[in-house]
PDB file with one MODEL, atoms N, CA, C and O in Angstrom:
MODEL        1
ATOM      1  N   UNK A   1      44.328 217.547  36.727  1.00  0.00           N
ATOM      2  CA  UNK A   1      43.824 216.140  36.781  1.00  0.00           C
ATOM      3  C   UNK A   1      42.996 215.915  37.983  1.00  0.00           C
ATOM      4  O   UNK A   1      43.125 216.558  39.025  1.00  0.00           O
ATOM      5  N   UNK A   2      42.029 214.851  37.761  1.00  0.00           N
ATOM      6  CA  UNK A   2      41.044 214.702  38.617  1.00  0.00           C
ATOM      7  C   UNK A   2      41.516 213.695  39.679  1.00  0.00           C
ATOM      8  O   UNK A   2      40.684 213.318  40.504  1.00  0.00           O
ATOM      9  N   UNK A   3      42.605 213.288  39.727  1.00  0.00           N
ATOM     10  CA  UNK A   3      43.136 212.398  40.958  1.00  0.00           C
ATOM     11  C   UNK A   3      42.847 210.824  40.438  1.00  0.00           C
ATOM     12  O   UNK A   3      43.150 209.892  41.183  1.00  0.00           O
ATOM     13  N   UNK A   4      42.357 210.624  39.364  1.00  0.00           N
ATOM     14  CA  UNK A   4      42.229 209.238  38.882  1.00  0.00           C
ATOM     15  C   UNK A   4      43.238 209.031  37.736  1.00  0.00           C
ATOM     16  O   UNK A   4      43.593 209.983  37.040  1.00  0.00           O
ATOM     17  N   UNK A   5      43.688 207.801  37.549  1.00  0.00           N
ATOM     18  CA  UNK A   5      44.580 207.628  36.293  1.00  0.00           C
ATOM     19  C   UNK A   5      44.442 206.092  35.960  1.00  0.00           C
ATOM     20  O   UNK A   5      44.437 205.174  36.780  1.00  0.00           O
ATOM     21  N   UNK A   6      44.337 206.007  34.673  1.00  0.00           N
ATOM     22  CA  UNK A   6      44.377 204.460  34.022  1.00  0.00           C
ATOM     23  C   UNK A   6      45.686 204.151  33.577  1.00  0.00           C
ATOM     24  O   UNK A   6      46.234 204.894  32.762  1.00  0.00           O
ATOM     25  N   UNK A   7      46.307 203.038  34.062  1.00  0.00           N
ATOM     26  CA  UNK A   7      47.747 202.839  33.632  1.00  0.00           C
ATOM     27  C   UNK A   7      47.515 201.444  32.646  1.00  0.00           C
ATOM     28  O   UNK A   7      46.577 200.675  32.856  1.00  0.00           O
ATOM     29  N   UNK A   8      48.339 201.274  31.733  1.00  0.00           N
ATOM     30  CA  UNK A   8      48.151 200.153  30.855  1.00  0.00           C
ATOM     31  C   UNK A   8      48.232 198.921  31.658  1.00  0.00           C
ATOM     32  O   UNK A   8      49.199 198.724  32.394  1.00  0.00           O
ATOM     33  N   UNK A   9      47.210 198.037  31.546  1.00  0.00           N
ATOM     34  CA  UNK A   9      47.154 196.858  32.092  1.00  0.00           C
ATOM     35  C   UNK A   9      46.882 196.867  33.664  1.00  0.00           C
ATOM     36  O   UNK A   9      47.004 195.814  34.290  1.00  0.00           O
ATOM     37  N   UNK A  10      46.482 198.155  34.362  1.00  0.00           N
ATOM     38  CA  UNK A  10      46.413 198.218  35.479  1.00  0.00           C
ATOM     39  C   UNK A  10      44.884 198.895  35.911  1.00  0.00           C
ATOM     40  O   UNK A  10      44.435 199.795  35.202  1.00  0.00           O
ATOM     41  N   UNK A  11      44.216 198.479  36.947  1.00  0.00           N
ATOM     42  CA  UNK A  11      43.091 199.415  37.178  1.00  0.00           C
ATOM     43  C   UNK A  11      43.365 200.730  37.424  1.00  0.00           C
ATOM     44  O   UNK A  11      44.492 201.011  37.832  1.00  0.00           O
ATOM     45  N   UNK A  12      42.382 201.773  37.222  1.00  0.00           N
ATOM     46  CA  UNK A  12      42.545 203.045  37.459  1.00  0.00           C
ATOM     47  C   UNK A  12      42.486 203.165  39.028  1.00  0.00           C
ATOM     48  O   UNK A  12      41.882 202.397  39.776  1.00  0.00           O
ATOM     49  N   UNK A  13      43.218 204.259  39.386  1.00  0.00           N
ATOM     50  CA  UNK A  13      43.359 204.472  40.960  1.00  0.00           C
ATOM     51  C   UNK A  13      42.938 205.949  41.252  1.00  0.00           C
ATOM     52  O   UNK A  13      42.958 206.799  40.362  1.00  0.00           O
ATOM     53  N   UNK A  14      42.566 206.215  42.506  1.00  0.00           N
ATOM     54  CA  UNK A  14      42.270 207.483  42.944  1.00  0.00           C
ATOM     55  C   UNK A  14      42.907 207.551  44.341  1.00  0.00           C
ATOM     56  O   UNK A  14      43.289 206.558  44.959  1.00  0.00           O
ATOM     57  N   UNK A  15      42.985 208.826  44.781  1.00  0.00           N
ATOM     58  CA  UNK A  15      43.713 209.336  46.044  1.00  0.00           C
ATOM     59  C   UNK A  15      42.520 209.025  46.803  1.00  0.00           C
ATOM     60  O   UNK A  15      41.438 209.363  46.323  1.00  0.00           O
ATOM     61  N   UNK A  16      42.569 208.323  48.120  1.00  0.00           N
ATOM     62  CA  UNK A  16      41.493 208.192  48.986  1.00  0.00           C
ATOM     63  C   UNK A  16      42.017 208.256  50.365  1.00  0.00           C
ATOM     64  O   UNK A  16      42.740 207.377  50.834  1.00  0.00           O
ATOM     65  N   UNK A  17      41.617 209.374  51.047  1.00  0.00           N
ATOM     66  CA  UNK A  17      42.241 209.788  52.251  1.00  0.00           C
ATOM     67  C   UNK A  17      41.496 208.701  53.474  1.00  0.00           C
ATOM     68  O   UNK A  17      40.289 208.475  53.565  1.00  0.00           O
ATOM     69  N   UNK A  18      42.390 208.233  54.189  1.00  0.00           N
ATOM     70  CA  UNK A  18      41.815 207.367  55.293  1.00  0.00           C
ATOM     71  C   UNK A  18      42.289 207.943  56.567  1.00  0.00           C
ATOM     72  O   UNK A  18      43.112 208.844  56.726  1.00  0.00           O
ATOM     73  N   UNK A  19      41.564 207.201  57.535  1.00  0.00           N
ATOM     74  CA  UNK A  19      42.038 207.387  59.012  1.00  0.00           C
ATOM     75  C   UNK A  19      43.273 206.381  59.179  1.00  0.00           C
ATOM     76  O   UNK A  19      43.230 205.284  58.622  1.00  0.00           O
ATOM     77  N   UNK A  20      44.351 206.759  59.937  1.00  0.00           N
ATOM     78  CA  UNK A  20      45.371 205.974  60.291  1.00  0.00           C
ATOM     79  C   UNK A  20      45.608 206.050  61.771  1.00  0.00           C
ATOM     80  O   UNK A  20      45.728 207.163  62.283  1.00  0.00           O
ATOM     81  N   UNK A  21      45.689 204.903  62.545  1.00  0.00           N
ATOM     82  CA  UNK A  21      46.099 204.841  63.989  1.00  0.00           C
ATOM     83  C   UNK A  21      47.610 204.805  63.986  1.00  0.00           C
ATOM     84  O   UNK A  21      48.110 203.803  63.476  1.00  0.00           O
ATOM     85  N   UNK A  22      48.327 205.620  64.414  1.00  0.00           N
ATOM     86  CA  UNK A  22      49.877 205.623  64.362  1.00  0.00           C
ATOM     87  C   UNK A  22      50.515 205.855  65.662  1.00  0.00           C
ATOM     88  O   UNK A  22      49.849 206.291  66.601  1.00  0.00           O
ATOM     89  N   UNK A  23      51.827 205.578  65.781  1.00  0.00           N
ATOM     90  CA  UNK A  23      52.604 205.852  66.747  1.00  0.00           C
ATOM     91  C   UNK A  23      53.789 206.851  66.531  1.00  0.00           C
ATOM     92  O   UNK A  23      54.421 206.869  65.476  1.00  0.00           O
ATOM     93  N   UNK A  24      54.038 207.624  67.509  1.00  0.00           N
ATOM     94  CA  UNK A  24      55.045 208.846  67.197  1.00  0.00           C
ATOM     95  C   UNK A  24      56.300 208.602  68.203  1.00  0.00           C
ATOM     96  O   UNK A  24      56.143 208.576  69.423  1.00  0.00           O
ATOM     97  N   UNK A  25      57.359 208.455  67.672  1.00  0.00           N
ATOM     98  CA  UNK A  25      58.455 208.285  68.757  1.00  0.00           C
ATOM     99  C   UNK A  25      58.878 209.564  69.273  1.00  0.00           C
ATOM    100  O   UNK A  25      58.538 210.581  68.669  1.00  0.00           O
ATOM    101  N   UNK A  26      59.592 209.635  70.340  1.00  0.00           N
ATOM    102  CA  UNK A  26      60.090 210.874  71.038  1.00  0.00           C
ATOM    103  C   UNK A  26      60.977 211.855  69.892  1.00  0.00           C
ATOM    104  O   UNK A  26      61.150 213.060  70.079  1.00  0.00           O
ATOM    105  N   UNK A  27      61.500 211.109  68.677  1.00  0.00           N
ATOM    106  CA  UNK A  27      62.148 211.729  67.861  1.00  0.00           C
ATOM    107  C   UNK A  27      61.363 212.298  66.550  1.00  0.00           C
ATOM    108  O   UNK A  27      61.797 212.897  65.566  1.00  0.00           O
ATOM    109  N   UNK A  28      60.065 211.895  66.900  1.00  0.00           N
ATOM    110  CA  UNK A  28      59.175 212.565  65.773  1.00  0.00           C
ATOM    111  C   UNK A  28      58.768 211.435  64.563  1.00  0.00           C
ATOM    112  O   UNK A  28      57.989 211.744  63.661  1.00  0.00           O
ATOM    113  N   UNK A  29      59.363 210.151  64.655  1.00  0.00           N
ATOM    114  CA  UNK A  29      59.152 209.098  63.745  1.00  0.00           C
ATOM    115  C   UNK A  29      57.753 208.981  63.852  1.00  0.00           C
ATOM    116  O   UNK A  29      57.175 209.077  64.934  1.00  0.00           O
ATOM    117  N   UNK A  30      57.066 208.737  62.566  1.00  0.00           N
ATOM    118  CA  UNK A  30      55.676 208.240  62.782  1.00  0.00           C
ATOM    119  C   UNK A  30      55.608 206.750  62.207  1.00  0.00           C
ATOM    120  O   UNK A  30      56.154 206.510  61.130  1.00  0.00           O
ATOM    121  N   UNK A  31      55.066 205.934  62.785  1.00  0.00           N
ATOM    122  CA  UNK A  31      54.711 204.509  62.395  1.00  0.00           C
ATOM    123  C   UNK A  31      53.194 204.189  62.266  1.00  0.00           C
ATOM    124  O   UNK A  31      52.519 204.077  63.290  1.00  0.00           O
ATOM    125  N   UNK A  32      52.653 204.041  61.056  1.00  0.00           N
ATOM    126  CA  UNK A  32      51.356 203.613  61.013  1.00  0.00           C
ATOM    127  C   UNK A  32      50.996 202.208  61.436  1.00  0.00           C
ATOM    128  O   UNK A  32      51.573 201.275  60.878  1.00  0.00           O
ATOM    129  N   UNK A  33      50.020 201.952  62.447  1.00  0.00           N
ATOM    130  CA  UNK A  33      49.768 200.767  62.907  1.00  0.00           C
ATOM    131  C   UNK A  33      48.359 200.079  62.379  1.00  0.00           C
ATOM    132  O   UNK A  33      48.194 198.860  62.324  1.00  0.00           O
ATOM    133  N   UNK A  34      47.418 201.014  62.018  1.00  0.00           N
ATOM    134  CA  UNK A  34      46.149 200.580  61.448  1.00  0.00           C
ATOM    135  C   UNK A  34      45.494 201.452  60.667  1.00  0.00           C
ATOM    136  O   UNK A  34      45.295 202.617  61.012  1.00  0.00           O
ATOM    137  N   UNK A  35      45.052 200.882  59.389  1.00  0.00           N
ATOM    138  CA  UNK A  35      44.399 201.632  58.457  1.00  0.00           C
ATOM    139  C   UNK A  35      42.904 201.529  58.728  1.00  0.00           C
ATOM    140  O   UNK A  35      42.480 200.396  58.955  1.00  0.00           O
ATOM    141  N   UNK A  36      42.090 202.487  58.738  1.00  0.00           N
ATOM    142  CA  UNK A  36      40.652 202.470  58.951  1.00  0.00           C
ATOM    143  C   UNK A  36      39.993 203.037  57.793  1.00  0.00           C
ATOM    144  O   UNK A  36      40.007 204.249  57.579  1.00  0.00           O
ATOM    145  N   UNK A  37      39.396 202.167  57.008  1.00  0.00           N
ATOM    146  CA  UNK A  37      38.729 202.468  55.857  1.00  0.00           C
ATOM    147  C   UNK A  37      37.528 203.267  56.109  1.00  0.00           C
ATOM    148  O   UNK A  37      37.102 203.228  57.263  1.00  0.00           O
ATOM    149  N   UNK A  38      36.808 204.085  55.135  1.00  0.00           N
ATOM    150  CA  UNK A  38      35.817 204.875  55.478  1.00  0.00           C
ATOM    151  C   UNK A  38      34.505 204.254  55.786  1.00  0.00           C
ATOM    152  O   UNK A  38      33.560 204.941  56.173  1.00  0.00           O
ATOM    153  N   UNK A  39      34.411 202.760  55.597  1.00  0.00           N
ATOM    154  CA  UNK A  39      33.082 202.044  56.006  1.00  0.00           C
ATOM    155  C   UNK A  39      33.486 201.337  57.397  1.00  0.00           C
ATOM    156  O   UNK A  39      32.718 200.493  57.859  1.00  0.00           O
ATOM    157  N   UNK A  40      34.658 201.661  58.060  1.00  0.00           N
ATOM    158  CA  UNK A  40      34.840 201.255  59.494  1.00  0.00           C
ATOM    159  C   UNK A  40      35.831 199.951  59.357  1.00  0.00           C
ATOM    160  O   UNK A  40      36.343 199.529  60.393  1.00  0.00           O
ATOM    161  N   UNK A  41      36.097 199.345  58.191  1.00  0.00           N
ATOM    162  CA  UNK A  41      37.037 198.253  58.153  1.00  0.00           C
ATOM    163  C   UNK A  41      38.469 198.776  58.627  1.00  0.00           C
ATOM    164  O   UNK A  41      38.920 199.873  58.298  1.00  0.00           O
ATOM    165  N   UNK A  42      39.113 197.871  59.427  1.00  0.00           N
ATOM    166  CA  UNK A  42      40.420 198.131  60.040  1.00  0.00           C
ATOM    167  C   UNK A  42      41.237 197.108  59.524  1.00  0.00           C
ATOM    168  O   UNK A  42      40.841 195.946  59.431  1.00  0.00           O
ATOM    169  N   UNK A  43      42.538 197.543  59.130  1.00  0.00           N
ATOM    170  CA  UNK A  43      43.637 196.864  58.533  1.00  0.00           C
ATOM    171  C   UNK A  43      44.894 196.944  59.442  1.00  0.00           C
ATOM    172  O   UNK A  43      45.412 198.059  59.502  1.00  0.00           O
ATOM    173  N   UNK A  44      45.412 196.048  60.087  1.00  0.00           N
ATOM    174  CA  UNK A  44      46.577 196.259  60.823  1.00  0.00           C
ATOM    175  C   UNK A  44      47.648 196.033  60.050  1.00  0.00           C
ATOM    176  O   UNK A  44      47.752 195.048  59.319  1.00  0.00           O
ATOM    177  N   UNK A  45      48.558 196.990  60.177  1.00  0.00           N
ATOM    178  CA  UNK A  45      49.940 197.238  59.530  1.00  0.00           C
ATOM    179  C   UNK A  45      50.874 196.180  60.271  1.00  0.00           C
ATOM    180  O   UNK A  45      51.357 196.414  61.379  1.00  0.00           O
ATOM    181  N   UNK A  46      51.097 194.931  59.528  1.00  0.00           N
ATOM    182  CA  UNK A  46      51.954 193.973  60.164  1.00  0.00           C
ATOM    183  C   UNK A  46      53.470 194.412  60.206  1.00  0.00           C
ATOM    184  O   UNK A  46      54.286 193.970  61.014  1.00  0.00           O
ATOM    185  N   UNK A  47      53.724 195.317  59.249  1.00  0.00           N
ATOM    186  CA  UNK A  47      55.215 195.746  59.327  1.00  0.00           C
ATOM    187  C   UNK A  47      55.540 196.931  58.330  1.00  0.00           C
ATOM    188  O   UNK A  47      55.003 196.879  57.223  1.00  0.00           O
ATOM    189  N   UNK A  48      56.228 197.810  58.576  1.00  0.00           N
ATOM    190  CA  UNK A  48      56.781 198.891  57.728  1.00  0.00           C
ATOM    191  C   UNK A  48      57.919 198.587  57.172  1.00  0.00           C
ATOM    192  O   UNK A  48      58.952 198.564  57.840  1.00  0.00           O
ATOM    193  N   UNK A  49      57.897 198.302  55.831  1.00  0.00           N
ATOM    194  CA  UNK A  49      59.094 197.757  54.914  1.00  0.00           C
ATOM    195  C   UNK A  49      60.037 198.964  54.444  1.00  0.00           C
ATOM    196  O   UNK A  49      61.217 198.739  54.172  1.00  0.00           O
ATOM    197  N   UNK A  50      59.489 200.256  54.355  1.00  0.00           N
ATOM    198  CA  UNK A  50      60.165 201.253  53.935  1.00  0.00           C
ATOM    199  C   UNK A  50      59.605 202.659  54.157  1.00  0.00           C
ATOM    200  O   UNK A  50      58.399 202.763  54.381  1.00  0.00           O
ATOM    201  N   UNK A  51      60.299 203.637  54.119  1.00  0.00           N
ATOM    202  CA  UNK A  51      59.612 205.085  54.281  1.00  0.00           C
ATOM    203  C   UNK A  51      60.380 205.963  53.545  1.00  0.00           C
ATOM    204  O   UNK A  51      61.565 206.105  53.849  1.00  0.00           O
ATOM    205  N   UNK A  52      59.787 206.713  52.417  1.00  0.00           N
ATOM    206  CA  UNK A  52      60.695 207.719  51.769  1.00  0.00           C
ATOM    207  C   UNK A  52      59.813 208.706  51.029  1.00  0.00           C
ATOM    208  O   UNK A  52      58.739 208.344  50.549  1.00  0.00           O
ATOM    209  N   UNK A  53      60.257 209.947  50.935  1.00  0.00           N
ATOM    210  CA  UNK A  53      59.442 210.955  50.154  1.00  0.00           C
ATOM    211  C   UNK A  53      59.297 210.316  48.832  1.00  0.00           C
ATOM    212  O   UNK A  53      60.236 209.665  48.373  1.00  0.00           O
ATOM    213  N   UNK A  54      58.135 210.461  48.157  1.00  0.00           N
ATOM    214  CA  UNK A  54      57.842 209.781  46.805  1.00  0.00           C
ATOM    215  C   UNK A  54      56.577 210.344  46.234  1.00  0.00           C
ATOM    216  O   UNK A  54      55.689 210.902  46.878  1.00  0.00           O
ATOM    217  N   UNK A  55      56.607 210.123  44.926  1.00  0.00           N
ATOM    218  CA  UNK A  55      55.584 210.745  44.089  1.00  0.00           C
ATOM    219  C   UNK A  55      54.656 209.343  43.586  1.00  0.00           C
ATOM    220  O   UNK A  55      55.144 208.285  43.190  1.00  0.00           O
ATOM    221  N   UNK A  56      53.227 209.656  43.720  1.00  0.00           N
ATOM    222  CA  UNK A  56      52.311 208.545  43.416  1.00  0.00           C
ATOM    223  C   UNK A  56      51.972 208.772  42.089  1.00  0.00           C
ATOM    224  O   UNK A  56      51.193 209.688  41.827  1.00  0.00           O
ATOM    225  N   UNK A  57      52.540 207.926  41.024  1.00  0.00           N
ATOM    226  CA  UNK A  57      52.393 208.003  39.665  1.00  0.00           C
ATOM    227  C   UNK A  57      50.900 207.832  39.305  1.00  0.00           C
ATOM    228  O   UNK A  57      50.433 208.384  38.309  1.00  0.00           O
ATOM    229  N   UNK A  58      50.128 207.029  40.159  1.00  0.00           N
ATOM    230  CA  UNK A  58      48.918 206.611  39.928  1.00  0.00           C
ATOM    231  C   UNK A  58      47.939 207.725  40.313  1.00  0.00           C
ATOM    232  O   UNK A  58      46.872 207.836  39.710  1.00  0.00           O
ATOM    233  N   UNK A  59      48.257 208.483  41.226  1.00  0.00           N
ATOM    234  CA  UNK A  59      47.289 209.542  41.757  1.00  0.00           C
ATOM    235  C   UNK A  59      47.850 211.022  41.417  1.00  0.00           C
ATOM    236  O   UNK A  59      47.121 212.012  41.485  1.00  0.00           O
ATOM    237  N   UNK A  60      49.216 211.080  41.045  1.00  0.00           N
ATOM    238  CA  UNK A  60      49.731 212.454  40.826  1.00  0.00           C
ATOM    239  C   UNK A  60      50.001 213.209  42.225  1.00  0.00           C
ATOM    240  O   UNK A  60      50.177 214.427  42.206  1.00  0.00           O
ATOM    241  N   UNK A  61      50.030 212.623  43.217  1.00  0.00           N
ATOM    242  CA  UNK A  61      50.423 213.405  44.329  1.00  0.00           C
ATOM    243  C   UNK A  61      51.648 212.884  44.993  1.00  0.00           C
ATOM    244  O   UNK A  61      52.145 211.781  44.767  1.00  0.00           O
ATOM    245  N   UNK A  62      52.114 213.821  45.877  1.00  0.00           N
ATOM    246  CA  UNK A  62      53.204 213.397  46.640  1.00  0.00           C
ATOM    247  C   UNK A  62      53.146 213.310  48.241  1.00  0.00           C
ATOM    248  O   UNK A  62      52.211 213.797  48.877  1.00  0.00           O
ATOM    249  N   UNK A  63      54.202 212.662  48.821  1.00  0.00           N
ATOM    250  CA  UNK A  63      53.943 212.654  50.300  1.00  0.00           C
ATOM    251  C   UNK A  63      55.142 211.702  50.704  1.00  0.00           C
ATOM    252  O   UNK A  63      56.025 211.301  49.947  1.00  0.00           O
ATOM    253  N   UNK A  64      55.000 211.432  51.992  1.00  0.00           N
ATOM    254  CA  UNK A  64      55.987 210.533  52.670  1.00  0.00           C
ATOM    255  C   UNK A  64      55.182 209.049  52.314  1.00  0.00           C
ATOM    256  O   UNK A  64      54.019 208.827  52.651  1.00  0.00           O
ATOM    257  N   UNK A  65      55.941 208.211  51.657  1.00  0.00           N
ATOM    258  CA  UNK A  65      55.342 206.926  51.101  1.00  0.00           C
ATOM    259  C   UNK A  65      55.961 205.871  52.073  1.00  0.00           C
ATOM    260  O   UNK A  65      57.168 205.744  52.280  1.00  0.00           O
ATOM    261  N   UNK A  66      54.962 205.132  52.639  1.00  0.00           N
ATOM    262  CA  UNK A  66      55.320 204.072  53.488  1.00  0.00           C
ATOM    263  C   UNK A  66      54.924 202.760  52.654  1.00  0.00           C
ATOM    264  O   UNK A  66      53.831 202.717  52.088  1.00  0.00           O
ATOM    265  N   UNK A  67      55.819 201.700  52.588  1.00  0.00           N
ATOM    266  CA  UNK A  67      55.641 200.682  52.118  1.00  0.00           C
ATOM    267  C   UNK A  67      55.147 199.704  53.181  1.00  0.00           C
ATOM    268  O   UNK A  67      56.009 199.433  54.016  1.00  0.00           O
ATOM    269  N   UNK A  68      54.127 199.191  53.325  1.00  0.00           N
ATOM    270  CA  UNK A  68      53.684 198.565  54.413  1.00  0.00           C
ATOM    271  C   UNK A  68      53.166 197.086  54.066  1.00  0.00           C
ATOM    272  O   UNK A  68      52.731 196.876  52.933  1.00  0.00           O
ATOM    273  N   UNK A  69      53.196 196.260  54.830  1.00  0.00           N
ATOM    274  CA  UNK A  69      52.748 194.926  54.762  1.00  0.00           C
ATOM    275  C   UNK A  69      51.379 194.874  55.523  1.00  0.00           C
ATOM    276  O   UNK A  69      51.282 195.435  56.615  1.00  0.00           O
ATOM    277  N   UNK A  70      50.352 194.231  54.983  1.00  0.00           N
ATOM    278  CA  UNK A  70      49.089 194.022  55.612  1.00  0.00           C
ATOM    279  C   UNK A  70      48.753 192.693  55.361  1.00  0.00           C
ATOM    280  O   UNK A  70      48.340 192.381  54.244  1.00  0.00           O
ATOM    281  N   UNK A  71      48.892 191.748  56.381  1.00  0.00           N
ATOM    282  CA  UNK A  71      48.532 190.471  56.110  1.00  0.00           C
ATOM    283  C   UNK A  71      49.896 189.821  55.195  1.00  0.00           C
ATOM    284  O   UNK A  71      51.079 189.912  55.524  1.00  0.00           O
ATOM    285  N   UNK A  72      49.360 189.169  54.003  1.00  0.00           N
ATOM    286  CA  UNK A  72      50.413 188.970  53.053  1.00  0.00           C
ATOM    287  C   UNK A  72      50.575 189.859  51.886  1.00  0.00           C
ATOM    288  O   UNK A  72      51.217 189.570  50.877  1.00  0.00           O
ATOM    289  N   UNK A  73      49.869 191.094  52.126  1.00  0.00           N
ATOM    290  CA  UNK A  73      49.892 191.884  50.847  1.00  0.00           C
ATOM    291  C   UNK A  73      50.857 193.039  51.280  1.00  0.00           C
ATOM    292  O   UNK A  73      50.886 193.461  52.436  1.00  0.00           O
ATOM    293  N   UNK A  74      51.729 193.572  50.159  1.00  0.00           N
ATOM    294  CA  UNK A  74      52.386 194.742  50.433  1.00  0.00           C
ATOM    295  C   UNK A  74      51.878 195.995  49.501  1.00  0.00           C
ATOM    296  O   UNK A  74      51.716 195.860  48.288  1.00  0.00           O
ATOM    297  N   UNK A  75      51.683 197.021  50.079  1.00  0.00           N
ATOM    298  CA  UNK A  75      51.055 198.095  49.450  1.00  0.00           C
ATOM    299  C   UNK A  75      51.648 199.469  49.977  1.00  0.00           C
ATOM    300  O   UNK A  75      52.441 199.445  50.919  1.00  0.00           O
ATOM    301  N   UNK A  76      51.297 200.596  49.417  1.00  0.00           N
ATOM    302  CA  UNK A  76      51.743 201.827  49.594  1.00  0.00           C
ATOM    303  C   UNK A  76      50.740 202.627  50.702  1.00  0.00           C
ATOM    304  O   UNK A  76      49.538 202.365  50.759  1.00  0.00           O
ATOM    305  N   UNK A  77      51.353 203.584  51.532  1.00  0.00           N
ATOM    306  CA  UNK A  77      50.424 204.326  52.191  1.00  0.00           C
ATOM    307  C   UNK A  77      51.250 205.634  52.311  1.00  0.00           C
ATOM    308  O   UNK A  77      52.423 205.682  52.682  1.00  0.00           O
ATOM    309  N   UNK A  78      50.521 206.631  51.964  1.00  0.00           N
ATOM    310  CA  UNK A  78      51.241 207.892  51.933  1.00  0.00           C
ATOM    311  C   UNK A  78      50.741 208.902  53.120  1.00  0.00           C
ATOM    312  O   UNK A  78      49.587 208.925  53.548  1.00  0.00           O
ATOM    313  N   UNK A  79      51.645 209.603  53.505  1.00  0.00           N
ATOM    314  CA  UNK A  79      51.339 210.698  54.561  1.00  0.00           C
ATOM    315  C   UNK A  79      51.687 212.008  54.063  1.00  0.00           C
ATOM    316  O   UNK A  79      52.863 212.325  53.884  1.00  0.00           O
ATOM    317  N   UNK A  80      50.613 212.869  53.806  1.00  0.00           N
ATOM    318  CA  UNK A  80      50.425 214.078  53.240  1.00  0.00           C
ATOM    319  C   UNK A  80      50.187 215.052  54.271  1.00  0.00           C
ATOM    320  O   UNK A  80      49.081 215.591  54.250  1.00  0.00           O
ATOM    321  N   UNK A  81      50.987 215.383  55.156  1.00  0.00           N
ATOM    322  CA  UNK A  81      50.769 216.266  56.514  1.00  0.00           C
ATOM    323  C   UNK A  81      49.723 217.188  56.141  1.00  0.00           C
ATOM    324  O   UNK A  81      49.793 218.020  55.237  1.00  0.00           O
ATOM    325  N   UNK A  82      48.763 216.977  56.900  1.00  0.00           N
ATOM    326  CA  UNK A  82      48.440 216.135  58.271  1.00  0.00           C
ATOM    327  C   UNK A  82      47.558 214.989  57.904  1.00  0.00           C
ATOM    328  O   UNK A  82      46.974 214.340  58.771  1.00  0.00           O
ATOM    329  N   UNK A  83      47.455 214.729  56.623  1.00  0.00           N
ATOM    330  CA  UNK A  83      46.438 213.539  56.074  1.00  0.00           C
ATOM    331  C   UNK A  83      47.144 212.441  55.508  1.00  0.00           C
ATOM    332  O   UNK A  83      48.269 212.530  55.016  1.00  0.00           O
ATOM    333  N   UNK A  84      46.398 211.306  55.595  1.00  0.00           N
ATOM    334  CA  UNK A  84      47.118 209.933  55.057  1.00  0.00           C
ATOM    335  C   UNK A  84      46.066 209.618  53.854  1.00  0.00           C
ATOM    336  O   UNK A  84      44.885 209.963  53.894  1.00  0.00           O
ATOM    337  N   UNK A  85      46.529 209.077  53.032  1.00  0.00           N
ATOM    338  CA  UNK A  85      45.918 208.512  51.648  1.00  0.00           C
ATOM    339  C   UNK A  85      46.484 207.121  51.182  1.00  0.00           C
ATOM    340  O   UNK A  85      47.639 206.738  51.371  1.00  0.00           O
ATOM    341  N   UNK A  86      45.628 206.527  50.635  1.00  0.00           N
ATOM    342  CA  UNK A  86      45.924 205.278  49.641  1.00  0.00           C
ATOM    343  C   UNK A  86      45.615 205.511  48.238  1.00  0.00           C
ATOM    344  O   UNK A  86      44.742 206.302  47.882  1.00  0.00           O
ATOM    345  N   UNK A  87      46.437 204.719  47.324  1.00  0.00           N
ATOM    346  CA  UNK A  87      45.934 204.567  46.021  1.00  0.00           C
ATOM    347  C   UNK A  87      44.888 203.430  45.738  1.00  0.00           C
ATOM    348  O   UNK A  87      45.112 202.267  45.401  1.00  0.00           O
ATOM    349  N   UNK A  88      43.684 204.065  45.961  1.00  0.00           N
ATOM    350  CA  UNK A  88      42.251 203.011  46.058  1.00  0.00           C
ATOM    351  C   UNK A  88      42.100 202.673  44.686  1.00  0.00           C
ATOM    352  O   UNK A  88      42.426 203.477  43.812  1.00  0.00           O
ATOM    353  N   UNK A  89      41.600 201.468  44.401  1.00  0.00           N
ATOM    354  CA  UNK A  89      41.281 201.014  43.057  1.00  0.00           C
ATOM    355  C   UNK A  89      39.792 201.816  42.648  1.00  0.00           C
ATOM    356  O   UNK A  89      38.938 201.957  43.524  1.00  0.00           O
ATOM    357  N   UNK A  90      39.603 202.235  41.492  1.00  0.00           N
ATOM    358  CA  UNK A  90      38.317 202.571  41.269  1.00  0.00           C
ATOM    359  C   UNK A  90      37.431 201.745  40.595  1.00  0.00           C
ATOM    360  O   UNK A  90      37.648 201.349  39.450  1.00  0.00           O
ATOM    361  N   UNK A  91      36.318 201.426  41.320  1.00  0.00           N
ATOM    362  CA  UNK A  91      35.561 200.454  40.879  1.00  0.00           C
ATOM    363  C   UNK A  91      34.497 200.930  39.668  1.00  0.00           C
ATOM    364  O   UNK A  91      33.707 201.829  39.956  1.00  0.00           O
ATOM    365  N   UNK A  92      34.466 200.474  38.614  1.00  0.00           N
ATOM    366  CA  UNK A  92      33.437 200.892  37.548  1.00  0.00           C
ATOM    367  C   UNK A  92      31.977 200.808  37.942  1.00  0.00           C
ATOM    368  O   UNK A  92      31.588 199.723  38.373  1.00  0.00           O
ATOM    369  N   UNK A  93      31.204 201.710  37.859  1.00  0.00           N
ATOM    370  CA  UNK A  93      29.669 201.462  37.996  1.00  0.00           C
ATOM    371  C   UNK A  93      29.091 200.718  36.756  1.00  0.00           C
ATOM    372  O   UNK A  93      29.246 201.100  35.596  1.00  0.00           O
ATOM    373  N   UNK A  94      28.383 199.570  37.158  1.00  0.00           N
ATOM    374  CA  UNK A  94      27.700 198.818  35.948  1.00  0.00           C
ATOM    375  C   UNK A  94      26.334 199.334  35.811  1.00  0.00           C
ATOM    376  O   UNK A  94      25.566 199.397  36.771  1.00  0.00           O
ATOM    377  N   UNK A  95      26.029 199.699  34.641  1.00  0.00           N
ATOM    378  CA  UNK A  95      24.632 200.437  34.591  1.00  0.00           C
ATOM    379  C   UNK A  95      23.480 199.175  33.853  1.00  0.00           C
ATOM    380  O   UNK A  95      22.293 199.449  33.679  1.00  0.00           O
TER     381      UNK A  95
ENDMDL
END
């Protein structure tokens, strides 16, 4: 599989690795604080709603899945030790 997938009624997604600023507790718990997109845009994580090992049906990958709130939006952020990724929308190229 090429890392992209089209689901009925949903835009295709791809696994996109991103930089994440995080905090690690003395117990080893990692909390994402900021997601940095490849063009430098920064998105502050307002809250972590859930954390569990999970499979990404959209990209075919597994990792520690964080359900995070960024502003009003809730989305998933995956930790695939030692890297972070998101399920990014694939934007079709118009010719």
